[in-house]
C-alpha positions in Angstrom: 53.9 -43.8 -44.6 50.2 -43.9 -45.5 48.5 -44.0 -42.1 45.0 -44.2 -43.8 46.0 -47.5 -45.3 46.9 -48.9 -41.9 43.5 -47.8 -40.5 41.9 -49.4 -43.5 43.6 -52.7 -42.8 42.6 -52.5 -39.1 39.0 -52.0 -40.0 38.7 -54.7 -42.6 41.1 -57.3 -41.1 44.3 -58.7 -42.5 42.5 -61.4 -44.6 40.7 -58.7 -46.6 43.3 -55.9 -46.6 47.0 -56.5 -46.1 49.5 -53.8 -44.9 51.2 -52.3 -47.9 54.6 -53.9 -48.5 56.3 -50.8 -50.0 57.6 -48.6 -47.2 60.1 -45.7 -47.0 63.3 -47.6 -46.3 64.8 -44.7 -44.4 61.9 -44.6 -42.1 60.2 -47.9 -41.4 61.4 -50.4 -44.0 64.1 -51.9 -41.8 61.8 -52.2 -38.8 59.1 -53.8 -40.8 61.6 -56.3 -42.2 62.7 -57.4 -38.7 59.0 -57.9 -37.7 58.5 -60.0 -40.8 61.5 -62.2 -40.0 60.0 -63.2 -36.6 57.5 -65.6 -38.3 54.5 -64.1 -36.6 50.9 -64.8 -37.8 49.3 -62.1 -39.9 47.4 -60.5 -37.0 50.3 -60.2 -34.6 52.6 -59.0 -37.3 50.2 -56.4 -38.4 49.7 -55.1 -34.8 53.5 -54.8 -34.3 53.9 -53.0 -37.6 50.9 -50.7 -36.7 52.5 -50.0 -33.3 55.8 -49.0 -34.9 54.0 -46.8 -37.4 52.0 -45.1 -34.7 55.0 -44.3 -32.6 56.9 -43.1 -35.7 53.9 -40.9 -36.6 53.9 -39.4 -33.0 57.6 -38.7 -32.8 58.8 -38.2 -36.3 56.0 -36.5 -38.3 56.6 -32.9 -39.0 53.8 -30.4 -38.4 52.1 -28.9 -41.5 54.1 -26.1 -43.1 51.3 -23.6 -42.7 51.1 -20.2 -41.2 48.5 -20.0 -38.4 47.2 -16.6 -37.4 45.9 -16.0 -33.9 44.3 -12.6 -33.5 45.2 -10.7 -30.3 42.7 -10.3 -27.5 41.1 -6.9 -27.4 42.0 -4.3 -24.8 40.0 -4.6 -21.6 37.8 -1.7 -20.7 37.2 -2.7 -17.0 39.8 -3.0 -14.3 41.1 -6.3 -12.9 40.1 -7.3 -9.4 42.4 -6.4 -6.5 45.3 -8.5 -5.3 43.4 -9.3 -2.1 40.5 -10.6 -4.2 42.9 -12.7 -6.3 44.3 -14.3 -3.1 40.8 -15.2 -1.9 40.0 -16.6 -5.3 43.2 -18.8 -5.2 42.1 -20.2 -1.9 38.7 -21.1 -3.3 40.2 -22.8 -6.3 42.2 -25.0 -3.9 39.0 -26.3 -2.1 36.8 -26.1 -5.2 33.7 -24.8 -3.4 31.0 -23.9 -6.0 28.8 -21.7 -3.8 31.7 -19.6 -2.6 33.0 -19.2 -6.1 29.5 -18.2 -7.3 29.5 -15.5 -4.5 33.0 -14.3 -5.6 32.0 -14.1 -9.2 28.7 -12.4 -8.6 30.4 -9.7 -6.4 33.2 -9.3 -9.0 30.6 -8.8 -11.8 28.5 -6.4 -9.7 31.6 -4.3 -9.1 32.4 -4.3 -12.8 35.8 -5.9 -12.3 37.5 -8.7 -14.2 39.2 -11.9 -13.3 43.0 -12.1 -13.4 43.9 -13.5 -16.8 46.2 -16.2 -15.5 43.2 -17.7 -13.5 41.0 -18.1 -16.6 42.2 -21.6 -17.7 41.6 -23.0 -14.2 38.1 -21.5 -14.0 37.2 -22.7 -17.5 38.2 -26.2 -16.5 36.2 -25.9 -13.3 33.2 -24.6 -15.2 33.1 -27.8 -17.3 32.2 -29.7 -14.1 30.1 -26.9 -12.5 27.9 -25.5 -15.3 26.0 -23.1 -13.1 29.0 -20.8 -12.7 29.3 -20.3 -16.4 27.1 -17.1 -16.8 28.9 -15.4 -13.9 32.3 -16.6 -15.2 31.7 -15.0 -18.6 30.5 -11.8 -16.9 34.0 -11.5 -15.3 36.1 -13.0 -18.0 36.3 -9.9 -20.2 37.7 -9.9 -23.7 40.6 -12.0 -22.8 38.2 -14.8 -21.6 36.2 -14.7 -24.9 39.4 -14.8 -26.9 40.8 -17.7 -24.8 37.7 -19.8 -25.3 38.2 -19.9 -29.0 41.6 -21.5 -28.6 40.5 -24.6 -26.7 37.7 -26.7 -28.1 37.4 -28.6 -24.8 35.9 -25.5 -23.1 32.2 -25.4 -23.8 30.4 -22.4 -22.2 26.7 -21.7 -22.7 26.6 -17.9 -22.4 23.3 -16.3 -21.3 22.1 -14.3 -24.3 19.7 -11.5 -23.7 18.9 -10.7 -27.3 15.8 -12.2 -28.9 17.9 -14.3 -31.3 18.4 -16.9 -28.6 14.7 -17.9 -28.9 15.2 -18.8 -32.5 18.7 -20.2 -32.5 19.6 -21.2 -29.0 19.7 -24.6 -27.3 16.6 -25.8 -25.4 18.3 -24.8 -22.1 19.1 -21.3 -23.4 15.5 -20.9 -24.8 14.0 -22.1 -21.5 16.1 -19.6 -19.5 15.3 -16.8 -21.9 11.5 -17.5 -21.6 11.7 -17.7 -17.8 13.4 -14.3 -17.6 11.1 -12.7 -20.2 8.1 -14.1 -18.4 9.0 -12.0 -15.3 9.5 -8.8 -17.3 6.8 -9.1 -20.0 4.4 -12.1 -19.3 2.2 -11.4 -22.4 5.1 -11.3 -24.8 6.5 -14.5 -23.3 3.2 -16.2 -23.7 2.9 -14.9 -27.3 6.4 -16.3 -28.2 5.4 -19.7 -26.9 2.1 -19.7 -28.7 3.8 -18.8 -32.0 6.1 -21.8 -31.9 3.8 -24.3 -30.1 2.8 -26.2 -33.2 6.3 -26.9 -34.4 7.8 -28.0 -31.1 8.0 -31.7 -30.1 6.3 -33.0 -26.9 9.4 -32.9 -24.7 10.2 -29.3 -25.7 6.7 -28.2 -25.1 6.7 -29.7 -21.6 10.1 -28.0 -20.8 9.0 -24.6 -22.0 5.7 -24.8 -20.2 7.6 -25.4 -16.9 9.1 -22.0 -17.2 5.7 -20.4 -16.7 5.4 -22.0 -13.2 4.6 -19.5 -10.5 3.7 -16.7 -13.0 0.4 -18.0 -14.4 -2.5 -15.5 -14.2 -6.1 -15.1 -15.5 -4.7 -13.7 -18.8 -3.1 -17.1 -19.5 -6.2 -19.2 -19.0 -7.9 -19.1 -22.4 -4.7 -20.5 -24.0 -3.8 -22.9 -21.3 -7.3 -24.3 -21.0 -7.2 -25.0 -24.7 -4.2 -27.3 -24.1 -6.0 -29.6 -21.7 -6.7 -32.0 -24.6 -3.0 -32.1 -25.6 -2.1 -35.6 -27.0 1.3 -35.5 -25.3 1.0 -36.8 -21.8 4.0 -34.7 -20.5 2.6 -31.5 -22.0 -0.9 -32.2 -20.7 0.3 -33.0 -17.2 2.3 -29.8 -17.2 -0.7 -27.8 -18.4 -2.9 -29.2 -15.6 -0.2 -28.4 -13.0 -0.1 -24.8 -14.2 -3.9 -24.5 -14.2 -4.0 -25.7 -10.6 -2.1 -22.5 -9.7 -4.9 -20.2 -10.7 -8.0 -20.0 -8.5 -10.1 -18.8 -11.4 -9.2 -21.6 -13.8 -11.9 -24.0 -14.9 -10.0 -26.9 -13.3 -9.9 -25.3 -9.8 -13.5 -24.3 -10.2 -14.4 -27.9 -11.2 -12.8 -29.1 -8.0 -14.5 -26.5 -5.9 -17.9 -27.3 -7.3 -17.5 -30.8 -6.0 -16.1 -29.7 -2.6 -18.8 -27.2 -1.9 -21.4 -29.9 -2.6 -19.5 -32.3 -0.3 -19.1 -29.9 2.6 -22.4 -28.8 4.0 -22.5 -26.3 7.0 -25.8 -25.4 8.6 -27.1 -23.8 11.7 -29.8 -25.5 13.8 -31.9 -24.1 16.6 -31.3 -25.3 20.1 -33.9 -27.0 22.4 -37.1 -25.0 22.7 -35.8 -22.7 20.0 -33.2 -21.2 22.4 -29.8 -20.5 20.9 -28.4 -22.3 17.9 -25.5 -24.5 16.9 -23.5 -24.9 13.7 -23.1 -28.4 12.2 -20.9 -29.7 9.4 -21.3 -32.7 7.2 -18.6 -33.9 4.8 -19.5 -36.5 2.3 -18.4 -37.0 -1.3 -21.5 -36.7 -3.6 -22.6 -39.6 -5.8 -22.2 -39.7 -9.5 -18.7 -38.1 -9.8 -17.8 -37.6 -13.5 -15.1 -40.0 -14.6 -13.4 -37.1 -16.4 -12.3 -35.9 -13.0 -9.8 -38.7 -12.8 -8.1 -37.6 -16.0 -7.0 -34.4 -14.3 -4.6 -36.0 -11.9 -7.0 -36.9 -9.1 -6.5 -40.5 -7.9 -9.6 -42.7 -7.8 -8.4 -45.4 -5.4 -7.0 -45.0 -1.9 -3.8 -46.9 -1.0 -3.9 -46.0 2.7 -5.3 -48.3 5.3 -8.4 -46.9 7.0 -8.9 -44.2 4.3 -11.8 -44.9 2.0 -11.7 -44.0 -1.7 -14.3 -41.3 -1.1 -12.2 -39.7 1.7 -9.1 -40.0 -0.5 -10.7 -38.2 -3.4 -12.1 -35.5 -1.2 -8.7 -35.0 0.5 -7.2 -34.4 -2.9 -9.9 -31.9 -4.0 -9.7 -29.9 -0.8 -5.9 -29.8 -1.2 -6.4 -28.3 -4.7 -8.6 -25.3 -3.8 -7.8 -22.1 -2.0 -9.0 -22.3 1.7 -10.2 -18.7 1.4 -13.1 -20.2 -0.7 -14.6 -21.7 2.4 -14.7 -18.3 4.2 -16.4 -16.7 1.2 -18.9 -19.5 0.7 -19.9 -20.1 4.3 -19.3 -16.7 6.0 -17.1 -18.1 8.8 -13.5 -17.1 9.5 -10.7 -19.5 9.2 -10.6 -20.4 12.9 -14.3 -21.2 12.9 -13.9 -23.3 9.8 -10.9 -25.2 11.3 -13.0 -25.8 14.5 -15.8 -27.2 12.4 -13.6 -29.6 10.5 -12.1 -30.9 13.7 -15.5 -32.3 14.6 -15.9 -34.6 11.6 -14.5 -38.1 11.0 -11.1 -37.9 9.3 -11.1 -34.2 10.5 -7.3 -34.1 11.0 -6.8 -35.4 7.5 -9.1 -32.7 6.1 -7.2 -30.1 8.1 -4.0 -31.4 6.4 -5.7 -30.9 3.1 -6.6 -27.3 3.9 -2.9 -26.8 4.8 -2.0 -28.2 1.4 -4.4 -25.7 -0.3 -2.8 -22.9 1.7 0.6 -24.0 0.4 -0.6 -24.3 -3.2 -2.0 -20.8 -3.3 0.5 -19.1 -1.0 -1.9 -18.2 1.7 0.4 -17.6 4.7 -2.4 -16.7 7.1 -4.3 -19.9 6.5 -1.1 -22.0 6.6 -0.1 -20.4 9.9 -3.5 -21.3 11.5 -3.3 -24.9 10.2 0.3 -25.3 11.3 -0.6 -24.1 14.8 -3.5 -26.5 15.0 -1.5 -29.4 13.6 1.7 -28.8 15.6 2.7 -32.5 15.2 3.3 -32.2 11.5 6.0 -30.1 9.8 4.8 -28.4 6.6 7.9 -28.4 4.4 6.5 -25.9 1.9 5.6 -23.5 4.8 9.2 -22.3 4.5 8.6 -21.0 1.0 5.2 -19.4 2.0 6.2 -17.7 5.2 8.5 -14.6 5.2 12.1 -15.1 6.3 11.7 -14.5 10.0 8.4 -16.4 10.3 9.9 -19.4 8.4 12.9 -19.4 10.7 10.7 -19.3 13.7 8.6 -22.1 12.4 11.6 -24.4 11.7 13.3 -23.4 15.0 10.2 -24.5 17.0 10.3 -28.0 15.5 14.0 -28.3 16.2 13.4 -27.1 19.8 11.1 -30.0 20.5 13.1 -32.5 18.4 10.3 -33.2 16.1 11.3 -34.5 12.6 14.7 -32.9 12.9 16.2 -34.4 9.7 13.2 -33.3 7.7 13.4 -29.8 9.2 17.2 -29.5 8.5 16.9 -30.7 4.9 14.0 -28.4 4.3 15.7 -25.4 5.8 18.7 -26.1 3.6 16.5 -26.3 0.5 14.2 -23.3 1.1 15.9 -20.8 3.2 18.6 -19.4 0.9 19.2 -16.2 2.8 21.7 -16.1 5.7 20.3 -17.9 8.7 20.2 -16.5 12.2 22.9 -17.6 14.7 20.2 -19.2 16.8 18.8 -21.4 14.0 22.3 -22.3 12.8 23.3 -23.3 16.3 20.2 -25.6 16.5 21.0 -27.1 13.1 24.7 -27.8 13.9 23.8 -29.3 17.3 21.7 -31.8 15.4 24.1 -32.4 12.4 27.1 -32.8 14.7 25.6 -35.9 16.2 24.8 -37.4 12.7 28.3 -37.5 11.2 27.4 -40.0 8.5 24.2 -38.2 7.4 25.8 -34.8 7.3 29.3 -34.9 6.0 31.5 -32.1 4.6 29.4 -32.0 1.4 26.4 -30.7 3.4 28.3 -27.8 5.0 30.1 -27.1 1.7 26.7 -26.6 -0.1 25.1 -24.5 2.6 28.1 -22.2 3.4 26.4 -19.1 2.1 23.6 -19.5 4.7 26.0 -19.7 7.7 26.5 -16.4 9.6 30.0 -15.4 10.7 28.8 -15.1 14.2 28.5 -18.9 14.4 32.2 -19.5 14.4 32.8 -18.8 18.2 29.8 -21.0 18.9 30.9 -24.1 17.1 32.3 -25.7 20.2 28.9 -25.6 21.9 27.6 -28.0 19.2 30.2 -30.7 20.0 28.6 -34.1 20.7 29.1 -36.0 23.9 30.2 -39.2 22.0 34.1 -39.1 21.8 34.2 -40.4 18.2 31.6 -37.9 17.0 33.2 -35.2 19.0 36.6 -35.8 17.3 34.8 -35.7 13.9 33.1 -32.5 14.8 36.4 -30.9 15.7 37.6 -31.5 12.1 34.3 -30.4 10.6 34.4 -27.2 12.7 37.8 -26.3 11.2 36.3 -26.9 7.8 33.3 -24.7 8.5 35.5 -22.0 9.9 37.6 -22.1 6.7 34.5 -21.8 4.5 32.9 -19.0 6.5 36.1 -17.1 6.6 36.4 -17.2 2.8 32.8 -16.0 2.6 33.6 -13.1 4.9 36.8 -12.3 3.1 35.0 -12.3 -0.3 32.4 -9.8 0.9 35.2 -7.7 2.4 37.5 -7.4 -0.6 34.7 -6.3 -2.9 33.3 -3.9 -0.4 36.7 -2.2 0.4 38.1 -2.4 -3.2 35.7 -0.8 -5.6 
């Protein structure tokens, strides 16, 4: 039976290509004759014949008479993990928790042990839905894993490649990751690689690769980056401007500062009869702002009621310069400068801008002072600027007074990736237990690595007063306990079995 001819008829239609009449009588000839005797129209007749042919092809066709050679997997050089570790892994695979599995794999790789071979197919399947575990998975898969991957085309794993060839031959994702890692080890070399290929990359690739420099830009990068400010690609140009905003010495930040220091005038005047003196501040955007400023990401028009265009422009400019500049320029310390800004119209708004500048340039001292002054507003990015204990204390304070609790909880979950203290976790759970629709199992599943084991005996204290919410929390508590226990067990099996 020529299956290709059936496909040809299906594509062209029965009016232009009929099903061949000559068939193998021992196989399909009699079946096709019975279909023909039914008096069906050409289309229905063809579909029935094609259905018969397809089933015959599935059930009766012999495999090719060829010898297929599968090389054996190489001998492993590292030991397999312990039986206790296997049992913990099996429990994780049942609940399919990605963070816990990442922890298990990272500890397994760090201890130079391998996954049990019989678990590799399940993990390769899991990795197709959770790509982030793939590098860790391959670190623990050993030679058996590499061999197994070649036998199933459905398993696509992007391995992290450390050699330089990935820059020339890898996917965009692999190249971006390679550039990001190289940037931390050898910034100049990473910049040189990007410069060498810049002309041949398209706009989207340029923007993606530039993103990998974020947080690592220094004075040495400025000559090249400032040359990209005229990029034709909007995406690449916007990314360039974003990077230049991270360096106090860049021409962009200096352009902003030149306008700010002209707008903010601080002077001392003598008191009555020349006795004593007082310090005055005047804040006013100067006239004649160059239109080129608004091509750097500064908005020209205010969309907020009660905020003039000038105030809006100045707010953005102050947000984009290091607050330390004010101390150097005017000779006052940060508390004195904060006190002066409090005196002017829109003073609280300008203080907020100073806080934004502290966040942008990682100035924890300035941000702490602003946050203390503006205790009504939670600075999300403060959690990434303050050290761990200071960040926890800051978040805990807002939860204590019930100010913006959802924003605080979501921010803590995003920024504080180390294990939380029992006190902070208790505060968070007390809030989330009352918000059963906003914080379902998915929230706890994603944050499990931050939960300390010491929280388990305290879970009952978080139970809400509402009977329905209390019942839901009882179920959630059991789930949290299961997750935390798996976390503890994982740490234990790789500590005691080395």
